[in-house]
C-alpha positions, 0 to 999 in steps of 0.5 A, spaced: 682 303 485 685 299 491 680 295 495 679 296 502 678 290 507 671 290 509 669 291 516 667 284 517 674 281 514 678 286 519 674 283 525 676 276 523 683 278 522 683 281 530 679 275 532 684 270 529 690 274 532 687 274 539 686 266 538 693 266 536 695 270 542 690 266 547 693 260 545 701 262 546 698 265 553 695 259 555 701 254 553 706 259 557 701 258 563 702 251 562 709 251 562 709 256 568 705 251 572 709 245 570 715 248 572 713 251 579 710 244 580 716 240 578 720 245 582 716 244 588 717 237 588 725 238 588 724 243 593 721 238 598 726 233 596 732 237 598 728 239 604 728 232 606 736 231 605 737 237 609 733 234 615 737 228 614 744 231 614 742 235 620 740 229 624 747 226 622 751 232 624 747 233 631 748 225 632 756 226 630 756 232 635 753 228 640 758 223 639 764 228 639 762 231 646 761 224 649 768 222 646 771 229 649 768 227 656 771 220 656 778 223 654 777 228 660 775 223 664 781 218 662 786 224 664 783 224 671 787 219 676 781 217 680 777 215 674 783 210 672 783 208 679 775 206 679 775 203 672 781 199 674 778 196 680 771 195 677 773 192 670 779 189 672 778 187 679 785 191 681 786 192 688 791 198 691 797 195 695 796 193 702 788 192 700 785 185 700 780 183 695 773 180 698 769 175 694 762 172 696 761 165 694 754 163 693 
């Protein structure tokens, strides 16, 4: 005769399998939560770097547009004449320079 397991032994085996299954589910959920938390931290760091790079790009773009404007002005003869008069105290032929003494 073969011995059949009693109902209490079968219930104990089922409970043990459920406990093992629950243990693996808990471990998996812990790992998934840890991974999610770690990735959120990396995402925040990447977002900070992105905003910093965008500010640098914006600054460089503004500087480039200012330099283009300056190049355009330097191609204008009137602007060159104005700079020569103000910064280098140059005068046109036939004009007289007036200096005010204090």
